[in-house]
C-alpha positions as CSV (number, residue, x, y, z in Angstrom):
1,M,69.0,-41.8,100.4
2,A,67.0,-41.3,103.3
3,K,62.9,-42.4,103.6
4,K,60.5,-39.2,103.8
5,S,58.8,-39.9,107.4
6,K,54.9,-39.5,107.4
7,V,55.1,-38.9,111.1
8,K,55.1,-34.8,111.4
9,G,56.9,-35.2,114.8
10,V,59.6,-37.0,113.4
11,A,60.3,-34.3,110.7
12,A,60.3,-31.4,113.3
13,A,62.5,-33.6,115.6
14,L,64.9,-33.7,112.6
15,K,65.0,-30.1,111.8
16,K,65.6,-29.2,115.5
17,A,68.6,-31.5,115.3
18,K,70.0,-29.8,112.2
19,G,69.5,-26.6,113.6
20,Q,66.6,-25.3,111.7
21,A,63.8,-23.8,113.1
22,P,60.4,-25.9,112.8
23,A,57.7,-24.4,110.6
24,K,55.7,-21.7,112.0
25,K,52.2,-21.7,112.0
26,R,49.9,-19.7,110.0
27,A,47.9,-16.9,111.4
28,P,44.3,-17.3,111.0
29,R,42.8,-15.5,107.9
30,K,40.8,-12.5,108.9
31,A,37.1,-12.4,107.9
32,A,36.2,-10.6,104.7
33,P,35.0,-7.0,105.3
34,K,31.2,-6.9,105.3
35,S,29.9,-4.8,102.0
36,K,30.4,-1.1,102.1
37,T,27.9,1.6,100.6
38,P,28.6,1.8,96.9
39,T,30.5,5.1,95.5
40,T,29.6,4.4,92.2
41,G,27.1,3.4,89.7
42,Q,23.1,3.7,90.7
43,S,23.2,2.7,93.8
44,A,25.4,5.4,95.1
45,A,24.9,8.6,96.7
46,P,23.0,11.1,94.4
47,I,25.5,13.2,92.2
48,E,25.2,16.7,91.4
49,L,25.1,17.3,87.8
50,S,23.8,20.0,85.7
51,V,22.0,19.7,82.3
52,A,25.1,21.7,81.0
53,G,27.6,19.3,82.3
54,L,26.3,16.1,80.2
55,N,28.7,14.8,77.7
56,A,27.5,14.4,74.3
57,K,25.9,10.6,74.8
58,E,24.0,11.5,77.9
59,S,22.5,14.8,75.9
60,K,21.3,12.5,73.4
61,V,20.1,9.9,75.9
62,L,18.1,12.6,78.0
63,G,16.4,14.2,75.0
64,A,15.4,10.9,73.4
65,L,13.6,10.2,77.0
66,N,12.1,13.9,77.2
67,G,10.5,13.2,73.8
68,S,12.8,15.6,72.1
69,G,11.6,18.6,73.8
70,A,7.9,17.9,73.9
71,G,8.0,17.4,77.6
72,L,6.7,13.9,77.4
73,R,7.8,11.4,79.9
74,A,8.1,8.1,78.0
75,V,8.8,4.9,79.4
76,L,11.8,3.7,77.1
77,T,13.6,0.2,77.3
78,I,17.5,0.5,76.7
79,T,17.2,-1.1,73.0
80,E,14.8,1.2,72.2
81,L,16.8,4.6,73.4
82,A,20.2,2.7,71.7
83,T,18.6,2.5,68.3
84,A,17.0,5.9,68.8
85,C,20.3,7.7,69.8
86,F,23.0,5.6,68.2
87,K,21.7,4.5,64.9
88,S,25.0,4.4,63.2
89,Q,26.8,2.0,65.7
90,S,26.7,-1.9,66.5
91,K,23.6,-3.1,68.2
92,K,26.4,-3.9,71.5
93,K,27.8,-1.0,71.3
94,S,24.8,1.6,71.2
95,N,23.5,-0.8,74.0
96,S,26.6,0.1,76.1
97,W,26.7,3.9,75.4
98,T,23.3,3.8,76.4
99,R,23.4,1.8,79.8
100,N,26.7,4.0,80.6
101,S,25.1,7.1,79.8
102,L,22.0,6.2,81.8
103,R,24.2,5.3,84.9
104,R,25.1,8.8,85.7
105,L,21.7,10.1,84.6
106,V,19.9,7.9,87.3
107,Q,22.9,8.9,90.0
108,A,22.2,12.5,89.4
109,G,18.3,12.1,89.6
110,L,17.5,13.3,85.9
111,V,16.1,10.0,84.8
112,E,14.4,7.1,87.2
113,K,14.3,3.6,86.7
114,V,10.8,2.3,86.2
115,E,11.5,-1.2,86.3
116,R,14.2,-3.5,84.9
117,G,15.4,-2.1,81.8
118,K,13.0,0.8,81.6
119,Y,13.5,4.3,82.4
120,R,11.9,7.8,82.0
121,V,12.7,11.4,82.9
122,S,12.2,12.2,86.3
123,A,10.2,15.3,87.5
124,A,13.3,16.8,88.8
125,G,15.0,15.9,85.4
126,R,11.9,17.7,83.4
127,K,12.3,20.9,85.9
128,K,16.3,21.3,85.2
129,L,15.3,20.9,81.4
130,A,13.0,23.4,81.7
131,K,15.4,26.0,83.4
132,A,18.3,25.1,81.0
133,A,15.9,25.7,77.9
């Protein structure tokens, strides 16, 4: 049994002697592309969304933010919205449904994010709601 040589030059010479080509060097890795503009979520470009085009969950969240038609621009947290809109669901599921609904509403400009975790109906959202009523 032959001993393995620790010297790289000897291993390459043995491969050449056996008729095998030496191992090729790897090409350098390309740098990861810089971050692109988001195409989804709250940071993406605004989408055109009418009040009639909302699904049932988004309508409930928008109604709760709008003060059930009173026209109030109340600032509510996600937890408050979740308990008001989806009482029959678990806390985890209702918070998830509320967050997901808010993403599209914010992207459409119907709702604005006041600060972290707090939302209210935007002025443009109030106008669209008034036209739809």
